[in-house]
N, C-alpha and C positions, 0 to 999 in steps of 0.2 A: 824387060819387055813383052816377051813372052806368058811371063804368069799373070801380068796383067791381061792380056787377050784373055787367055785362058780363064780369069777370072770373070771375068764381062761379061763370055761365053755361057758360063757355068750359072752367073745369075740371070742371066737372062731366059734363060730353062727353066727356073730354077721358076721364076715367074710364071713364065709359060703354063709349066705344069700347075702350080699352085692355079693360077686361073680357071682351067679345066677341071680340077678338084674341086674346086668352091662351085663351079657351074652345075657338073654333075650332083653336087650335094645338095643343092638347091632348088633341083630337080624333081624332089620327092613329093609324094602327095598323098594326103591321108586317107585310109583305106576305107573310110564310109564317109559321104558327102553330107551334110547336115545334120552332126552329129555332137550331141552335147560331152563335155569331156565331164567323165566323174571324178577319176583321178588320175593324177599327171606322175609324170617323172618325179620321185623323189618322194611321194607322198608319204607320211607316217601315220602306216597299217598299220597301229597299236604296237609299235614298237621294232618295226619292220619297216625299211622302203620298199616302196612299188619301184618295179624296175622297166616299167613303161608305162603307156596310158590306157587307159579304160574307156573307150566312146560307147554310149548308148544311143541307139538310133534303129532301124530298120534300112532294109534294103540288100542289094549285094556289099559283098566284102571284096574289096578293090585291088591289085597289087600296086604297091606304092612306088615301083618304078620296076622297071626292066631288069630279066634276073632269069635264075633257072631253079625252078623247085628240087628243092632235094631232100624234102621231106614232107609227107601227108598223114593224116592219121582222123579216122572219121569220130574218134571219140569213145568209141565202144569197150574199150580196151585193150582189141586183140585178143588172142587166142587167151592169156591168163584172166581175161574178162574183169583186171583190175582197172578199178575209176582215176583217172588222170585230172591233178587240179587243171591243168590247160583243157580238159575238156578235146575238143577237134580241135586240131590247129596245122597249119602249112607255115613250113620255113623254105623262105627263097633267098638266095644265095645271087649277093649284086657284083660280087667281084673286090678285091683291094680286101676279102676278108669280114666284109660288111653281110650279113646274114638280119635279114627281117624277118620277124614271126607274127602271125597273123592266130589267133587264140580265143578260145571259149565263145566261137559264133556257134548257128545251127547242127545238133548231131546228126551224121548221116547213117542208113543203115548198110552202107554199102563196107568192103573189106579194107583195110589198110596195105598199104604197099603199093600207092601210085605210079606211074612210072613216071622217071622222071621227064618235065617239060620246058619250054623256055615259055616265061612267060613277060606283056609287055606292061607297061604303064596303065592303069587300068582296068588289066583282064581282069575279070570276075575271077574271083578265087574261090568263094564259100556265099553265105546265104549270114546276115547276122540275125543271129536267135540267143540260148542261154545255154550252156553244156559246161564242164568240172566245174569248178568252184566260180560260178555266177550266180547272182540274184536276178538278173534284167537283161532283155535284150540289145546285143550289141558284140563287141568282139575287144579283146583287148593284143594293144599293138604294142610291140616292142622291137630293139634294135639292141645286134650284139656285134661287137668288134672281136671276130675270133683273134685274130695279131695281139691287139692289146688284153685281151680276159678282160674285156669291159662292157658293162652295159651301156648304151648311148641314149641320150634325152630326145626322143625324136622329134622336139621343138625346134629342137636348133638344127636341123635339116629338112625339114616337113615347111609344106610354105602356113608363115606365121596366122595363127586364129586375128581377127580385130579385138584388139584388147587396150583400152585408155583408160581402164582402172588402178588406182594403184593398188598395192600390197595393204591388208592390215597389219598394227601388231596389236596383240591383244594383251601381252604379259610379258614382263623380264622378270627372270627369276636367276640367284646365285646359286650355284651345288656344291655347299661345303665339302670338304672332304670325309665328313663322318657319314657324308650321305643327304644329310638334313638337305632342305630347299628353303631358302628364304627370298621373299618375295622382295622386289626392288620395289619402294615408295618412297613420298617426299619424305625428308628425314632419316629415312633407312641408316640403320649402323649396322654392321657386320665385325665381326673380330679378324685380325689379321691372318694372312694363309693364301694357301692355292684354293680358288673356287672357281668351276664353270660358268660360262652365262650361257644360260637356258633360256630359248626365246620361243613365245608362241605367236607365230604370224601364220595368215593365209594370204592367199590370193585368190583373184575372181576375174574369168574373163568376160567380157563385156559380150552379152546378149546368151551367156551361157547358162541360164536359169538356175542361179543361185547356188551352184556345186563352189564348196571351198576346197581351192587347190594350193598344192604348196608353192612357197615362191622359188625364185631362181637363185637368188642368191643372198647372204647374208654376212654383213660386214660389221663386226664388233670392233670396236676403239675402247682404251681409256687414257685418259691423260693427252689425247692427242696420239698415241702410239696402238696400232694396228694391232691385236692381239687373236683374233681369227677371221675366217675369209672360209665360210663356208658356200660353198659352191656343188649344186646340183645338176652338173654335166655330163657327169659319168657315176658309173659305178663299178669297181672293179673286183673281182673274185680271185683271191689268191687263194689255195690249199683250203676250198671251204669255206673261206672268212669275207663277207663283203667289206671292201673298203672305200670308205667317202674321202673325197677331196675336202679338209679343212686347212690349208696353206701344207700340210704334209698329208699322205695316208693316214687316217684312222681307224679300227674297226668301226663297222656300222653301229656297234652296241652301245657306244662312247660317244654318240651323235643324236639316235632315234632314244630320246624318252619312251615309257610304259604310255604316256597321256599324248596329245598333240602340243608338241613341240619339238624344235629340237638345242642339242649343245652346239651351241655355234662356236664359243672360243674359250679359252681357260686363260686364266690369269693370277697373279701371286700380288696381291693386295697389300701395301705396306697401311703404317698407321698415318694417318691424316684423312684427307678428304680426295675420293675420287671421282672424275668426271666419266660415266659412262655413255657413251653414243651407239645408238645401233642405228645401222640401215640396210633394208629390208630394199631387194632388187626383185622385180618379172622379168622375163626376158624379153619382154617388148620394149622393158627402160623404164618404165614406171617404177618408183619409189617412193618412199617415204622412213621417216628418220623418228628417234625416238634419243633424248638427250636428260640424262638421270645423276644427282649427286647421292655418293655415297660416303658416310662416315666410317674410317676405319679405325676400331678401337686394339 
């Protein structure tokens, strides 16, 4: 009886804790109002994943939530004068290991080493601009979980952007063991063996002025069995290697093709007919799907 009561109390405490955590996470706001999303989390940048959200816009860069400024650089390169890819950037610690990073905004001429300060949600941090590896006015917004050593998709935490558009599937290819790519077309035949499933898919936001973005999730099934679930919610960092969640953690180089596509799964194809289904989802729940029949020799 005591154990049952303890169990109930623990479950009640857990429910309350999760409710508070959910409320805290859902309170985060985007650092630029009325901005265009140029690149989103997980975007394929010539074979490398984008670990934040590139925003184009003007005005002040605002703190996404309350926290403590733990680093701020004017972007001048400091004493070494060596330019940083991030340009001018600021990091804010929000507690529980979560750090927000604001980068590539207007480069200041003042010195580095600002005193640690507290900020509230909406506190101006900088002015949108261009610095570091940036070619347009705006800022680069990232979230990093120091406890789990992973980048977190800001769209999972910040206020959702309006989105009623379905993601688009532009093409599907099979990656053979010898590295050759085979386009999946009606009546296509392939040889028996292990194949990667390469999906060229993009997403768009309502009113986002035409930027093509990465989808949130790609699910691959063969003959009704799921063989891959690529999820762009977090990107981990272990010993200098970036890891992507594809049902299990795999190196980013196995997921990101050097062209705008994703290796979303892997399957051994036996002789006969295989039915391949691809489902692509965005973070708002919009989805698109394609079914292809493949003849395996």
